VEXMI-781948 format. One record per residue (C-alpha): residue in three letters; x, y, z. Coordinates in Angstrom, 3 decimals, always signed. Example, Ala and Ser with C-alpha at 12.3 -4.5 7.8 and 13.67 -1.06 7.14 Angstrom:
BEGIN
<resn:ALA, x:+12.300, y:-4.500, z:+7.800>
<resn:SER, x:+13.670, y:-1.060, z:+7.140>
//
This chain:
BEGIN
<resn:MET, x:-8.683, y:-16.077, z:-23.223>
<resn:THR, x:-9.238, y:-19.572, z:-24.675>
<resn:PHE, x:-6.179, y:-21.847, z:-24.762>
<resn:ASN, x:-5.946, y:-24.101, z:-27.823>
<resn:PRO, x:-3.086, y:-26.620, z:-27.488>
<resn:HIS, x:-1.417, y:-28.047, z:-30.554>
<resn:THR, x:-2.456, y:-31.553, z:-31.494>
<resn:ALA, x:+0.059, y:-34.269, z:-32.314>
<resn:GLY, x:-0.834, y:-33.798, z:-35.965>
<resn:ASP, x:-0.170, y:-30.035, z:-35.705>
<resn:ARG, x:+3.269, y:-30.665, z:-34.215>
<resn:ALA, x:+4.158, y:-33.263, z:-36.852>
<resn:GLU, x:+3.162, y:-30.875, z:-39.638>
<resn:MET, x:+5.296, y:-28.061, z:-38.202>
<resn:LEU, x:+8.315, y:-30.346, z:-37.723>
<resn:GLU, x:+8.044, y:-31.510, z:-41.319>
<resn:ALA, x:+7.846, y:-27.889, z:-42.526>
<resn:ILE, x:+11.135, y:-26.979, z:-40.810>
<resn:GLY, x:+12.857, y:-30.233, z:-41.765>
<resn:VAL, x:+13.401, y:-32.055, z:-38.447>
<resn:ASP, x:+12.026, y:-35.309, z:-37.094>
<resn:ARG, x:+11.612, y:-34.547, z:-33.389>
<resn:ILE, x:+11.213, y:-31.498, z:-31.162>
<resn:GLU, x:+14.381, y:-32.579, z:-29.340>
<resn:ASP, x:+16.341, y:-32.018, z:-32.569>
<resn:LEU, x:+15.729, y:-28.276, z:-32.151>
<resn:PHE, x:+17.959, y:-28.256, z:-29.063>
<resn:GLU, x:+21.034, y:-29.984, z:-30.500>
<resn:ALA, x:+22.958, y:-26.701, z:-30.317>
<resn:VAL, x:+22.706, y:-26.853, z:-26.517>
<resn:PRO, x:+25.525, y:-28.999, z:-25.013>
<resn:GLU, x:+24.140, y:-32.324, z:-23.865>
<resn:SER, x:+25.684, y:-31.923, z:-20.404>
<resn:VAL, x:+23.440, y:-28.958, z:-19.640>
<resn:ARG, x:+20.507, y:-29.805, z:-21.838>
<resn:PHE, x:+18.372, y:-31.431, z:-19.166>
<resn:PRO, x:+19.641, y:-30.239, z:-15.771>
<resn:ASP, x:+18.320, y:-31.748, z:-12.568>
<resn:LEU, x:+16.147, y:-28.921, z:-11.239>
<resn:GLN, x:+15.285, y:-30.730, z:-7.995>
<resn:LEU, x:+11.721, y:-29.477, z:-8.127>
<resn:PRO, x:+9.163, y:-30.496, z:-5.496>
<resn:ARG, x:+6.607, y:-33.162, z:-6.369>
<resn:THR, x:+3.796, y:-32.279, z:-8.743>
<resn:LEU, x:+0.693, y:-30.935, z:-6.985>
<resn:THR, x:-2.910, y:-31.370, z:-7.902>
<resn:GLU, x:-4.972, y:-28.245, z:-8.546>
<resn:MET, x:-6.505, y:-28.389, z:-5.052>
<resn:GLU, x:-3.103, y:-28.913, z:-3.424>
<resn:ALA, x:-1.584, y:-26.044, z:-5.407>
<resn:ALA, x:-4.447, y:-23.718, z:-4.406>
<resn:ALA, x:-4.045, y:-24.639, z:-0.754>
<resn:ARG, x:-0.271, y:-24.093, z:-0.924>
<resn:LEU, x:-0.653, y:-20.690, z:-2.556>
<resn:ALA, x:-3.250, y:-19.682, z:+0.052>
<resn:GLU, x:-0.822, y:-20.701, z:+2.788>
<resn:LEU, x:+1.935, y:-18.558, z:+1.271>
<resn:ALA, x:-0.406, y:-15.600, z:+0.752>
<resn:ALA, x:-1.461, y:-15.735, z:+4.410>
<resn:ARG, x:+2.107, y:-14.903, z:+5.423>
<resn:ASN, x:+1.759, y:-11.417, z:+3.923>
<resn:SER, x:+0.781, y:-8.536, z:+6.156>
<resn:ALA, x:-1.882, y:-6.423, z:+4.492>
<resn:ALA, x:-1.881, y:-2.699, z:+5.311>
<resn:ASN, x:-5.559, y:-2.003, z:+5.805>
<resn:GLY, x:-6.803, y:+1.555, z:+5.462>
<resn:GLY, x:-5.501, y:+3.630, z:+8.321>
<resn:SER, x:-2.956, y:+1.115, z:+9.574>
<resn:THR, x:-0.142, y:+2.546, z:+7.456>
<resn:PHE, x:+1.606, y:+5.887, z:+7.912>
<resn:LEU, x:+4.255, y:+5.344, z:+5.258>
<resn:GLY, x:+4.395, y:+7.732, z:+2.304>
<resn:ALA, x:+7.688, y:+8.906, z:+0.804>
<resn:GLY, x:+6.365, y:+8.920, z:-2.758>
<resn:SER, x:+3.791, y:+6.095, z:-2.668>
<resn:TYR, x:+0.539, y:+6.832, z:-0.887>
<resn:ASN, x:-2.325, y:+4.789, z:+0.509>
<resn:HIS, x:-5.444, y:+6.473, z:-0.893>
<resn:TYR, x:-8.964, y:+5.205, z:-1.340>
<resn:VAL, x:-9.710, y:+3.949, z:-4.849>
<resn:PRO, x:-13.404, y:+4.291, z:-5.829>
<resn:ALA, x:-15.046, y:+1.105, z:-7.073>
<resn:THR, x:-15.747, y:+2.767, z:-10.422>
<resn:VAL, x:-12.030, y:+2.690, z:-11.246>
<resn:GLY, x:-11.665, y:-1.085, z:-11.106>
<resn:GLN, x:-15.051, y:-1.665, z:-12.723>
<resn:ILE, x:-14.327, y:+0.484, z:-15.769>
<resn:LEU, x:-10.682, y:-0.519, z:-15.981>
<resn:SER, x:-11.582, y:-4.204, z:-16.208>
<resn:ARG, x:-13.713, y:-3.719, z:-19.316>
<resn:GLY, x:-12.175, y:-5.473, z:-22.282>
<resn:GLU, x:-12.166, y:-2.307, z:-24.399>
<resn:PHE, x:-9.678, y:-0.721, z:-21.997>
<resn:TYR, x:-7.963, y:-3.732, z:-20.466>
<resn:THR, x:-6.829, y:-5.283, z:-23.749>
<resn:ALA, x:-6.616, y:-2.202, z:-25.969>
<resn:TYR, x:-3.336, y:-1.916, z:-27.825>
<resn:THR, x:-1.521, y:+1.230, z:-28.854>
<resn:PRO, x:-3.788, y:+3.516, z:-30.943>
<resn:TYR, x:-1.842, y:+3.548, z:-34.212>
<resn:GLN, x:-5.055, y:+3.351, z:-36.244>
<resn:PRO, x:-7.348, y:+6.149, z:-35.087>
<resn:GLU, x:-10.323, y:+4.832, z:-37.018>
<resn:VAL, x:-10.447, y:+1.761, z:-34.739>
<resn:ALA, x:-9.135, y:+3.372, z:-31.540>
<resn:GLN, x:-11.419, y:+6.350, z:-30.981>
<resn:GLY, x:-12.303, y:+5.254, z:-27.442>
<resn:THR, x:-8.673, y:+4.850, z:-26.395>
<resn:LEU, x:-7.696, y:+8.147, z:-28.001>
<resn:GLN, x:-10.565, y:+9.982, z:-26.324>
<resn:VAL, x:-9.496, y:+8.658, z:-22.915>
<resn:ILE, x:-5.938, y:+9.870, z:-23.571>
<resn:TYR, x:-7.259, y:+13.261, z:-24.672>
<resn:GLU, x:-9.414, y:+13.581, z:-21.551>
<resn:PHE, x:-6.467, y:+12.494, z:-19.417>
<resn:GLN, x:-4.232, y:+15.139, z:-20.962>
<resn:SER, x:-6.879, y:+17.828, z:-20.496>
<resn:MET, x:-7.400, y:+17.054, z:-16.820>
<resn:VAL, x:-3.672, y:+16.759, z:-16.105>
<resn:ALA, x:-2.995, y:+20.116, z:-17.764>
<resn:ALA, x:-5.762, y:+21.738, z:-15.698>
<resn:LEU, x:-4.583, y:+20.080, z:-12.476>
<resn:LEU, x:-0.934, y:+21.091, z:-12.920>
<resn:GLY, x:-1.788, y:+24.564, z:-14.209>
<resn:MET, x:-0.007, y:+24.073, z:-17.536>
<resn:GLU, x:-0.992, y:+24.529, z:-21.171>
<resn:VAL, x:-0.041, y:+21.125, z:-22.611>
<resn:ALA, x:+0.236, y:+17.624, z:-21.149>
<resn:ASN, x:+1.323, y:+14.430, z:-22.876>
<resn:ALA, x:-0.280, y:+10.988, z:-22.812>
<resn:SER, x:+1.650, y:+10.006, z:-19.629>
<resn:MET, x:+5.082, y:+8.667, z:-18.720>
<resn:TYR, x:+6.261, y:+5.501, z:-17.001>
<resn:ASP, x:+6.288, y:+6.997, z:-13.488>
<resn:GLY, x:+7.042, y:+10.180, z:-11.563>
<resn:ALA, x:+10.803, y:+9.671, z:-11.653>
<resn:THR, x:+11.087, y:+9.239, z:-15.426>
<resn:ALA, x:+8.628, y:+12.099, z:-15.908>
<resn:LEU, x:+10.921, y:+14.384, z:-13.909>
<resn:ALA, x:+14.028, y:+13.255, z:-15.802>
<resn:GLU, x:+12.294, y:+13.838, z:-19.134>
<resn:GLY, x:+11.125, y:+17.223, z:-17.885>
<resn:ALA, x:+14.699, y:+18.161, z:-17.057>
<resn:LEU, x:+15.746, y:+17.217, z:-20.591>
<resn:ILE, x:+13.060, y:+19.530, z:-21.983>
<resn:ALA, x:+14.756, y:+22.464, z:-20.280>
<resn:VAL, x:+18.081, y:+21.482, z:-21.846>
<resn:SER, x:+16.780, y:+20.655, z:-25.337>
<resn:SER, x:+14.859, y:+23.921, z:-25.568>
<resn:THR, x:+18.162, y:+25.806, z:-25.700>
<resn:LYS, x:+21.431, y:+24.833, z:-27.357>
<resn:LYS, x:+23.619, y:+27.208, z:-25.381>
<resn:LYS, x:+22.725, y:+26.352, z:-21.769>
<resn:HIS, x:+23.701, y:+23.031, z:-20.275>
<resn:ARG, x:+23.645, y:+23.389, z:-16.485>
<resn:LEU, x:+20.865, y:+21.941, z:-14.358>
<resn:VAL, x:+20.576, y:+22.624, z:-10.637>
<resn:MET, x:+18.622, y:+20.135, z:-8.502>
<resn:SER, x:+17.394, y:+20.844, z:-4.988>
<resn:GLY, x:+18.322, y:+18.458, z:-2.195>
<resn:THR, x:+14.667, y:+18.272, z:-1.163>
<resn:VAL, x:+13.710, y:+16.402, z:-4.341>
<resn:HIS, x:+12.831, y:+12.718, z:-3.802>
<resn:PRO, x:+16.158, y:+10.809, z:-3.524>
<resn:ALA, x:+15.014, y:+8.109, z:-5.961>
<resn:TYR, x:+13.984, y:+10.771, z:-8.466>
<resn:ARG, x:+17.363, y:+12.448, z:-8.096>
<resn:ALA, x:+19.039, y:+9.128, z:-8.854>
<resn:VAL, x:+16.958, y:+8.673, z:-12.024>
<resn:VAL, x:+17.748, y:+12.212, z:-13.202>
<resn:ARG, x:+21.427, y:+11.515, z:-12.550>
<resn:THR, x:+21.239, y:+8.322, z:-14.612>
<resn:TYR, x:+19.417, y:+10.030, z:-17.475>
<resn:LEU, x:+22.095, y:+12.695, z:-17.733>
<resn:THR, x:+25.018, y:+10.267, z:-17.678>
<resn:GLY, x:+26.966, y:+10.620, z:-20.906>
<resn:LEU, x:+25.216, y:+13.815, z:-21.968>
<resn:PRO, x:+26.976, y:+17.186, z:-22.214>
<resn:VAL, x:+24.984, y:+18.469, z:-19.232>
<resn:GLU, x:+26.389, y:+19.723, z:-15.951>
<resn:LEU, x:+24.244, y:+18.603, z:-13.020>
<resn:VAL, x:+24.650, y:+20.502, z:-9.753>
<resn:GLU, x:+23.025, y:+18.632, z:-6.869>
<resn:LEU, x:+22.415, y:+20.687, z:-3.755>
<resn:PRO, x:+22.739, y:+18.959, z:-0.366>
<resn:VAL, x:+19.804, y:+17.872, z:+1.764>
<resn:PRO, x:+19.030, y:+20.722, z:+4.180>
<resn:THR, x:+18.916, y:+18.565, z:+7.318>
<resn:THR, x:+18.078, y:+21.606, z:+9.411>
<resn:GLY, x:+14.447, y:+22.366, z:+8.679>
<resn:PHE, x:+14.277, y:+20.162, z:+5.559>
<resn:MET, x:+13.272, y:+23.110, z:+3.364>
<resn:ALA, x:+15.014, y:+24.632, z:+0.331>
<resn:ARG, x:+14.878, y:+28.410, z:+0.020>
<resn:PRO, x:+15.291, y:+30.753, z:-2.938>
<resn:GLU, x:+18.569, y:+32.079, z:-1.529>
<resn:ASP, x:+20.009, y:+28.535, z:-1.611>
<resn:LEU, x:+19.804, y:+28.661, z:-5.409>
<resn:ALA, x:+21.404, y:+32.074, z:-5.842>
<resn:PRO, x:+25.077, y:+30.912, z:-6.157>
<resn:TYR, x:+24.191, y:+28.598, z:-9.056>
<resn:LEU, x:+22.056, y:+30.851, z:-11.246>
<resn:GLY, x:+24.810, y:+32.302, z:-13.389>
<resn:GLU, x:+25.584, y:+32.006, z:-17.080>
<resn:GLY, x:+24.773, y:+28.681, z:-18.737>
<resn:LEU, x:+21.772, y:+27.872, z:-16.530>
<resn:ALA, x:+19.240, y:+25.709, z:-18.381>
<resn:GLY, x:+16.951, y:+24.973, z:-15.467>
<resn:VAL, x:+16.382, y:+24.341, z:-11.780>
<resn:ILE, x:+14.588, y:+21.273, z:-10.407>
<resn:VAL, x:+12.530, y:+21.544, z:-7.211>
<resn:GLN, x:+9.743, y:+19.554, z:-5.576>
<resn:TYR, x:+6.385, y:+20.855, z:-4.307>
<resn:PRO, x:+5.544, y:+19.736, z:-1.663>
<resn:ASN, x:+9.062, y:+18.503, z:-1.178>
<resn:PHE, x:+10.130, y:+14.954, z:-0.299>
<resn:PHE, x:+9.920, y:+15.798, z:+3.411>
<resn:GLY, x:+6.427, y:+17.227, z:+3.060>
<resn:GLY, x:+7.380, y:+20.886, z:+3.242>
<resn:ILE, x:+5.733, y:+23.558, z:+1.092>
<resn:GLU, x:+8.534, y:+25.695, z:-0.329>
<resn:ASP, x:+8.314, y:+29.169, z:-1.862>
<resn:VAL, x:+8.134, y:+28.011, z:-5.465>
<resn:ALA, x:+6.933, y:+31.398, z:-6.754>
<resn:ALA, x:+10.054, y:+33.154, z:-5.439>
<resn:MET, x:+12.237, y:+30.393, z:-6.886>
<resn:ALA, x:+10.526, y:+30.785, z:-10.270>
<resn:ASP, x:+11.216, y:+34.531, z:-10.257>
<resn:ALA, x:+14.895, y:+33.979, z:-9.448>
<resn:VAL, x:+15.332, y:+31.255, z:-12.084>
<resn:HIS, x:+13.574, y:+33.257, z:-14.789>
<resn:ALA, x:+15.652, y:+36.327, z:-13.987>
<resn:ALA, x:+18.727, y:+34.179, z:-14.662>
<resn:GLY, x:+17.304, y:+32.992, z:-18.003>
<resn:GLY, x:+16.529, y:+29.449, z:-16.915>
<resn:SER, x:+13.425, y:+27.265, z:-16.707>
<resn:LEU, x:+11.847, y:+25.956, z:-13.507>
<resn:ILE, x:+11.080, y:+22.238, z:-13.468>
<resn:VAL, x:+8.742, y:+21.213, z:-10.649>
<resn:SER, x:+8.118, y:+17.690, z:-9.432>
<resn:THR, x:+4.796, y:+17.497, z:-7.630>
<resn:TYR, x:+2.119, y:+15.195, z:-6.297>
<resn:PRO, x:-1.500, y:+15.601, z:-7.444>
<resn:VAL, x:-3.540, y:+15.449, z:-4.220>
<resn:PRO, x:-2.138, y:+18.581, z:-2.504>
<resn:LEU, x:-3.137, y:+20.572, z:-5.586>
<resn:GLY, x:-6.734, y:+20.196, z:-4.443>
<resn:LEU, x:-5.889, y:+22.887, z:-1.860>
<resn:LEU, x:-2.629, y:+24.476, z:-2.977>
<resn:LYS, x:-1.931, y:+26.681, z:-5.975>
<resn:SER, x:-0.823, y:+24.687, z:-8.994>
<resn:PRO, x:+2.856, y:+24.767, z:-10.039>
<resn:GLY, x:+1.807, y:+26.576, z:-13.205>
<resn:GLU, x:+0.224, y:+29.381, z:-11.169>
<resn:LEU, x:+3.500, y:+29.702, z:-9.257>
<resn:GLY, x:+5.583, y:+30.127, z:-12.409>
<resn:ALA, x:+6.732, y:+26.607, z:-13.306>
<resn:ASP, x:+7.743, y:+25.996, z:-16.925>
<resn:VAL, x:+7.706, y:+22.184, z:-16.781>
<resn:VAL, x:+5.759, y:+20.091, z:-14.272>
<resn:ALA, x:+6.219, y:+16.373, z:-13.604>
<resn:ALA, x:+4.214, y:+14.287, z:-11.156>
<resn:GLU, x:+3.599, y:+10.773, z:-9.940>
<resn:GLY, x:-0.035, y:+9.891, z:-10.645>
<resn:GLN, x:-0.241, y:+6.837, z:-8.363>
<resn:ALA, x:-2.619, y:+8.617, z:-5.981>
<resn:LEU, x:-5.162, y:+9.024, z:-8.790>
<resn:GLY, x:-6.864, y:+5.658, z:-8.494>
<resn:VAL, x:-3.766, y:+3.504, z:-8.979>
<resn:ALA, x:-3.108, y:+0.840, z:-6.339>
<resn:GLN, x:+0.298, y:+0.743, z:-4.653>
<resn:SER, x:+0.830, y:-2.799, z:-6.008>
<resn:TYR, x:+4.249, y:-3.494, z:-4.505>
<resn:GLY, x:+5.598, y:-0.333, z:-6.137>
<resn:GLY, x:+4.108, y:-0.446, z:-9.602>
<resn:PRO, x:+3.137, y:-0.085, z:-12.319>
<resn:TYR, x:+2.468, y:+3.593, z:-11.702>
<resn:VAL, x:+1.887, y:+6.471, z:-14.109>
<resn:GLY, x:+3.927, y:+9.614, z:-14.692>
<resn:LEU, x:+2.383, y:+12.986, z:-15.489>
<resn:LEU, x:+4.251, y:+15.546, z:-17.573>
<resn:ALA, x:+3.056, y:+18.962, z:-18.686>
<resn:THR, x:+4.660, y:+22.144, z:-20.013>
<resn:ARG, x:+4.019, y:+25.562, z:-21.391>
<resn:ARG, x:+2.945, y:+25.608, z:-25.032>
<resn:ASP, x:+6.399, y:+26.921, z:-26.021>
<resn:PHE, x:+7.879, y:+23.510, z:-25.184>
<resn:VAL, x:+5.273, y:+21.339, z:-26.892>
<resn:ARG, x:+7.716, y:+20.043, z:-29.530>
<resn:GLN, x:+10.172, y:+18.995, z:-26.834>
<resn:LEU, x:+7.565, y:+16.863, z:-25.061>
<resn:PRO, x:+8.487, y:+13.164, z:-25.180>
<resn:GLY, x:+6.088, y:+10.351, z:-25.905>
<resn:ARG, x:+2.655, y:+10.927, z:-27.375>
<resn:LEU, x:+0.166, y:+13.755, z:-27.576>
<resn:ALA, x:-3.428, y:+13.017, z:-28.531>
<resn:GLY, x:-5.468, y:+15.743, z:-30.191>
<resn:VAL, x:-8.983, y:+16.394, z:-31.425>
<resn:THR, x:-9.955, y:+17.244, z:-34.991>
<resn:THR, x:-12.872, y:+16.875, z:-37.419>
<resn:ASP, x:-13.241, y:+14.350, z:-40.207>
<resn:SER, x:-14.379, y:+14.910, z:-43.785>
<resn:GLU, x:-17.995, y:+14.927, z:-42.588>
<resn:GLY, x:-17.330, y:+17.501, z:-39.891>
<resn:LYS, x:-17.590, y:+14.994, z:-37.046>
<resn:ARG, x:-15.268, y:+15.233, z:-34.041>
<resn:GLY, x:-12.442, y:+12.692, z:-34.038>
<resn:PHE, x:-9.328, y:+11.958, z:-31.990>
<resn:VAL, x:-5.828, y:+11.401, z:-33.379>
<resn:LEU, x:-2.228, y:+11.133, z:-32.286>
<resn:THR, x:-1.146, y:+14.692, z:-32.991>
<resn:LEU, x:+2.536, y:+14.590, z:-32.043>
<resn:GLN, x:+4.806, y:+11.577, z:-31.620>
<resn:THR, x:+8.279, y:+12.952, z:-31.066>
<resn:ARG, x:+9.965, y:+9.580, z:-30.824>
<resn:GLU, x:+12.649, y:+7.844, z:-32.756>
<resn:GLN, x:+10.276, y:+5.468, z:-34.569>
<resn:HIS, x:+8.551, y:+8.320, z:-36.353>
<resn:ILE, x:+11.285, y:+10.855, z:-37.066>
<resn:ARG, x:+15.022, y:+10.782, z:-37.631>
<resn:ARG, x:+16.739, y:+9.395, z:-34.550>
<resn:GLU, x:+18.850, y:+12.496, z:-33.973>
<resn:LYS, x:+15.700, y:+14.624, z:-34.014>
<resn:ALA, x:+13.815, y:+12.535, z:-31.440>
<resn:THR, x:+13.247, y:+14.143, z:-28.056>
<resn:SER, x:+13.400, y:+10.850, z:-26.144>
<resn:ASN, x:+13.463, y:+7.088, z:-26.508>
<resn:ILE, x:+10.225, y:+6.902, z:-24.509>
<resn:CYS, x:+8.066, y:+5.007, z:-26.988>
<resn:THR, x:+4.745, y:+4.609, z:-25.247>
<resn:ASN, x:+2.595, y:+5.678, z:-22.334>
<resn:GLN, x:+1.160, y:+3.932, z:-19.273>
<resn:GLY, x:-2.175, y:+3.553, z:-21.016>
<resn:LEU, x:-4.030, y:+1.391, z:-18.495>
<resn:MET, x:-2.824, y:+3.352, z:-15.458>
<resn:ALA, x:-3.551, y:+6.633, z:-17.229>
<resn:THR, x:-7.069, y:+5.321, z:-17.831>
<resn:ALA, x:-7.368, y:+4.604, z:-14.099>
<resn:ALA, x:-6.299, y:+8.168, z:-13.338>
<resn:THR, x:-8.808, y:+9.506, z:-15.868>
<resn:VAL, x:-11.649, y:+7.511, z:-14.304>
<resn:TYR, x:-10.592, y:+8.628, z:-10.815>
<resn:MET, x:-10.452, y:+12.321, z:-11.686>
<resn:SER, x:-13.753, y:+12.106, z:-13.555>
<resn:SER, x:-15.404, y:+10.243, z:-10.673>
<resn:VAL, x:-14.378, y:+12.453, z:-7.764>
<resn:GLY, x:-14.617, y:+15.731, z:-9.687>
<resn:PRO, x:-13.249, y:+19.073, z:-8.461>
<resn:ALA, x:-15.317, y:+19.070, z:-5.249>
<resn:GLY, x:-14.369, y:+15.495, z:-4.376>
<resn:PHE, x:-10.736, y:+16.171, z:-5.154>
<resn:ARG, x:-10.786, y:+19.149, z:-2.792>
<resn:GLU, x:-12.437, y:+17.011, z:-0.102>
<resn:VAL, x:-9.760, y:+14.321, z:-0.356>
<resn:ALA, x:-7.038, y:+16.965, z:-0.071>
<resn:THR, x:-8.750, y:+18.595, z:+2.904>
<resn:ARG, x:-9.046, y:+15.300, z:+4.779>
<resn:CYS, x:-5.387, y:+14.496, z:+4.119>
<resn:TYR, x:-4.348, y:+17.912, z:+5.418>
<resn:GLN, x:-6.531, y:+17.723, z:+8.523>
<resn:ASN, x:-5.525, y:+14.153, z:+9.410>
<resn:ALA, x:-1.822, y:+14.907, z:+9.016>
<resn:HIS, x:-2.028, y:+18.017, z:+11.195>
<resn:TYR, x:-3.996, y:+16.146, z:+13.844>
<resn:LEU, x:-1.277, y:+13.484, z:+13.810>
<resn:ALA, x:+1.428, y:+16.132, z:+14.133>
<resn:ASP, x:-0.402, y:+17.803, z:+17.032>
<resn:GLN, x:-0.784, y:+14.514, z:+18.880>
<resn:LEU, x:+2.852, y:+13.547, z:+18.353>
<resn:SER, x:+4.030, y:+16.874, z:+19.747>
<resn:THR, x:+2.430, y:+15.976, z:+23.098>
<resn:LEU, x:+4.589, y:+12.854, z:+23.469>
<resn:ASP, x:+7.869, y:+12.984, z:+25.362>
<resn:GLY, x:+10.876, y:+12.901, z:+23.059>
<resn:TYR, x:+8.975, y:+13.655, z:+19.846>
<resn:GLU, x:+9.559, y:+16.945, z:+18.017>
<resn:LEU, x:+8.508, y:+18.229, z:+14.610>
<resn:LEU, x:+11.623, y:+19.019, z:+12.563>
<resn:LEU, x:+10.074, y:+20.510, z:+9.428>
<resn:ASP, x:+10.684, y:+24.250, z:+9.307>
<resn:GLY, x:+7.498, y:+25.588, z:+7.695>
<resn:GLU, x:+4.102, y:+24.549, z:+6.394>
<resn:PHE, x:+3.367, y:+21.003, z:+5.296>
<resn:PHE, x:+0.509, y:+19.221, z:+3.590>
<resn:HIS, x:+0.153, y:+15.584, z:+4.673>
<resn:GLU, x:+3.716, y:+14.499, z:+5.379>
<resn:PHE, x:+6.274, y:+15.749, z:+7.879>
<resn:VAL, x:+9.510, y:+14.859, z:+9.671>
<resn:VAL, x:+9.535, y:+14.131, z:+13.388>
<resn:ARG, x:+12.460, y:+13.545, z:+15.752>
<resn:THR, x:+12.078, y:+10.315, z:+17.693>
<resn:PRO, x:+13.396, y:+9.436, z:+21.182>
<resn:LYS, x:+14.645, y:+6.061, z:+19.914>
<resn:PRO, x:+16.102, y:+5.047, z:+16.559>
<resn:ALA, x:+13.376, y:+5.214, z:+13.927>
<resn:ALA, x:+14.050, y:+1.623, z:+12.886>
<resn:GLU, x:+13.361, y:+0.418, z:+16.416>
<resn:ILE, x:+10.089, y:+2.364, z:+16.578>
<resn:ASN, x:+8.979, y:+0.975, z:+13.229>
<resn:ARG, x:+9.658, y:-2.592, z:+14.376>
<resn:SER, x:+7.573, y:-1.997, z:+17.498>
<resn:LEU, x:+4.697, y:-0.585, z:+15.446>
<resn:LEU, x:+4.826, y:-3.445, z:+12.959>
<resn:ARG, x:+4.400, y:-5.961, z:+15.770>
<resn:ALA, x:+1.137, y:-4.155, z:+16.559>
<resn:GLY, x:+0.018, y:-4.329, z:+12.930>
<resn:ILE, x:+0.892, y:-0.701, z:+12.118>
<resn:VAL, x:+3.203, y:+0.328, z:+9.284>
<resn:GLY, x:+5.253, y:+3.286, z:+10.519>
<resn:GLY, x:+6.933, y:+6.057, z:+8.601>
<resn:TYR, x:+10.019, y:+6.253, z:+6.397>
<resn:ASP, x:+13.246, y:+5.880, z:+8.361>
<resn:LEU, x:+15.388, y:+8.797, z:+7.160>
<resn:SER, x:+18.601, y:+7.009, z:+8.107>
<resn:HIS, x:+18.215, y:+5.336, z:+4.692>
<resn:LEU, x:+18.884, y:+8.781, z:+3.267>
<resn:ASP, x:+21.500, y:+9.991, z:+5.754>
<resn:GLY, x:+23.014, y:+7.925, z:+8.554>
<resn:SER, x:+22.937, y:+10.920, z:+10.881>
<resn:LEU, x:+19.127, y:+10.961, z:+10.658>
<resn:ASP, x:+18.616, y:+7.673, z:+12.504>
<resn:HIS, x:+16.291, y:+9.436, z:+14.974>
<resn:ALA, x:+14.138, y:+11.038, z:+12.261>
<resn:LEU, x:+10.923, y:+9.612, z:+10.849>
<resn:LEU, x:+8.952, y:+10.808, z:+7.819>
<resn:LEU, x:+5.279, y:+10.216, z:+8.632>
<resn:CYS, x:+2.277, y:+10.520, z:+6.338>
<resn:ALA, x:-1.497, y:+10.632, z:+6.792>
<resn:THR, x:-4.031, y:+10.390, z:+3.975>
<resn:GLU, x:-7.823, y:+10.487, z:+3.969>
<resn:LEU, x:-7.747, y:+6.862, z:+5.191>
<resn:ASN, x:-5.897, y:+7.758, z:+8.414>
<resn:ASP, x:-8.846, y:+8.975, z:+10.453>
<resn:ARG, x:-8.692, y:+9.968, z:+14.139>
<resn:THR, x:-9.366, y:+6.427, z:+15.315>
<resn:SER, x:-6.320, y:+5.049, z:+13.499>
<resn:ILE, x:-4.168, y:+8.008, z:+14.553>
<resn:ASP, x:-5.183, y:+7.617, z:+18.201>
<resn:ARG, x:-4.256, y:+3.931, z:+17.955>
<resn:LEU, x:-0.817, y:+4.881, z:+16.629>
<resn:ILE, x:-0.310, y:+7.417, z:+19.415>
<resn:GLY, x:-1.405, y:+4.872, z:+22.013>
<resn:GLN, x:+1.069, y:+2.342, z:+20.667>
<resn:LEU, x:+3.888, y:+4.910, z:+20.786>
<resn:LYS, x:+2.985, y:+5.755, z:+24.375>
<resn:SER, x:+3.009, y:+2.112, z:+25.414>
<resn:ALA, x:+6.437, y:+1.666, z:+23.827>
<resn:GLU, x:+8.024, y:+4.493, z:+25.861>
//
């Protein structure tokens, strides 16, 4: 973008228009004692000096290359095809603003429509919106759908195996609302929630139950049985998921979910120090008018040509505030575009291949760990690409040892529960091939 500085004549003309003589006169309201504080800044650098200084600072960062990281816990190190960055950097996508005027935003609207279509197919649902801010806000908004769809039921039950950060966001969303939130404890034995755990809370007033699939600890729970139990009690099942496992597993929709939320970071979005990411949210058609944010649709114009429009915008800017479903005003357009390019690029076969490699690498890692003295798998059941392992030393100590060798270890579960200081949540994606896993195992052996 070209930078055009104001000339002295420009500044003089503007000052005259507002009736002051000097720019300094604009700051007279600021007390003189604090108007020009001594910032004690370092000396001014030339461009070459500044570049060298920034390069020096950047060199202090440790870059997690490919298979050198085994940390997941909601953010995953997947390969991003070159097509994603190439298409995303095009000016039509990179600088496109919100598509209020469909006649000049057909490309943007078509991308949103394609995104929605693929998300709905992936999650096994009938309708998906134009995306949310991230997986956590998508889940919280999904929980509100279950409540807003009925005026007589105001109790939500949330499994303890849902991502702890997501649980915190749901808790925050519900603060001040006439909704009873029942949070079940973390099942530290086996790290799996079961349908019978929900039974005591499925009585009168149930709006919905929130579960995760696969759960935060990597376990694959019996979502179909949970759906049957929740539906029998008159509630809705809200499922938080992660897209890659769905290349091998049944979709939440096939298992009976009513609302599905997901974090779309794995779909071509870089980890980027934790964001920006993109949230996926889809529902059954019955809940379409409770969906927050935007919904792009396809229609025909007066000449019979296909065109794309914003079909539903259930936000407070477009309808009476008390009728709005959410204060979510926009969607993660650029990140949703990245996800659309990723899904289009890899296709169903490629998606299945990525999922298969993740599954195989994680199970190879688990098998190798089980041969080490003092290491034991703690997850009670099947898992996809993430699992909990008991460690012979505190997990924090093991992670420090691995980091010295240039390996990023797993998630120390003592952050979640102090009693789990010898428990590590490890992850393997398609980037963690046997060579990188064998290197990890060798490092753990040498640290014994």
